[in-house]
N, C-alpha and C positions, 0 to 999 in steps of 0.2 A: 490175332488170337494168342492168348496166353497159355503156355504149356507149363505144367507143374510136374516135377519128377524128383526122385531121390538121387542125390549125387553118390556115385559109386566110390567105394574105397579104392585107393591107389590111382586116382586121376592124375593127370599131368600138372606140372607146376604152373603152367599158364592159366589153366582153369581154376586152380587154387587162388591165383592172384586175382582173377575176376571176382571170385566169391569174397575175398578179402576186401577188394575195392568197394563192393556193394555194401558189405557189413560195416564199413567205415562210416557210412551215413548214420548208423545207429550210435557209433562211438563218438562222432565229432561233437554232438551236443553235450557229451559228458566232459569234454576238454581234457581227456587223459593225455599226458605228455608223450608217453610211448605207445599210443593207441595202435598205430599201424603194426608195429612189431607184435603187440599183444594179440591183435586179431589174427594176424598171419600165423603166429605160432599155434593159436587155438584151432584154426582151420586145419593146419597141417596135422596136429594131434588127433583131431576129430576124424580125419580121413585115413588113419592107420587101421590096418586090418583088425587089431585087437581092441579097438575103441568101441565103447558103448554109446558114443555120440553119433548123431545122424544129422544130415543137412538135406533139406528139400529146397529146391529153388523154383522160382517162377521166371519164365523166360518169354520175352516178346520180341520178335524180329531179331533173334540172335543176341539180344541184350538181356542180362540178368536184371530183373526189376523187383524181386522180392526173395526172401528166404525165411525158412523156419529152421531153427537150430535147437536140438533137444538131446537129452540123455535118457537112456533106459536104466532104471535102477530097481532094486528090490525094496518092497515095503511089507512089514508085518501087518500094518493097518489095512493094506490093500489085498493081502493074501497072495502076493506074487509080484510080477513086474509092473512098473508104472512108468510114465513119462514125466520128466520135468522139462517143460518148455522154457528154455533159456531166453530165446529171442524169436519174435515174429516181427519181421521188418519188411516194409515196402518202401521203395525209393519215393521220395516226396513228390516227384513229377507223375507218379503212377498211382497215387492214393485215391480212395473213394471210387474205385472201379471194380470192387469185389475180389481183388487179388489176395488180400489177407484171408478172406473167407475161403477162397479156393485152396490156398496153402494149408490152412487149418483142417479143412475137410479131407485133404489128401493124407495128412498126418493121422487123423482119426481113422480113416479107412485102413491105412497101413497097420495101425495099432490093433485094430480089431482082427486083422488077418494074423497078427503075431500073438494073439491071446493076451494082450496087455490089459491089465485090470483097471487102469484109470490114468488120468493125466492131471497134473497140477501146474500152475503158473502164477505169476503175479503181474500186476500192472499198477500204474500210478493211481492214487485215490481220485484225482481229478480228470482221469482219462476216460471221459464219458463215451466216446465213440468206440473205443476198444472194449470197454466193459459191456456195451450194448451188443457188440459182435459176439463176445463170449457167451453172454446170457442167451442170445438168439440160438446158439448151438447147444444149449443145455448145460453150460457151466454154471456153477453156483458159488456164492461167496463162502469162504472159509475164514472164520474169525481167528486170527492168530497174530502173533508178533514175531516177525522174522528177525533172526540175529545173524551176524556175519563175523568172520575172523580172517585175517590175512596173515600169511607167513612171510 
């Protein structure tokens, strides 16, 4: 049975390492040179008390098999707080078993309890399975062009 829960702020470094190891599966396909340090630092920052980032994990038999990583921000357009879902990741060996849907439903339920006004995310244009999941839960396409900048 898969258990989904929010990771509490201030967890021990061993659990942070387990989350980092899981999320490395998401980064490895990107081939980033300093990926492990980047993910580790981000997880550490996300779990600080003053962070607006949250991590939900899916665990099966004491093994982390999936994670949802998101930030809460303010939006004039939404009229309050909304979620930007940075990552929804399920380990390759555990895909197509409803884990991503279970993670996302937990995030949605949490958001409703927090009076969050909406959620946004992005996925690859050719990622049909993920787009089908999002659409099945009521997400809709937003036509836009996203831009980025690195310091």
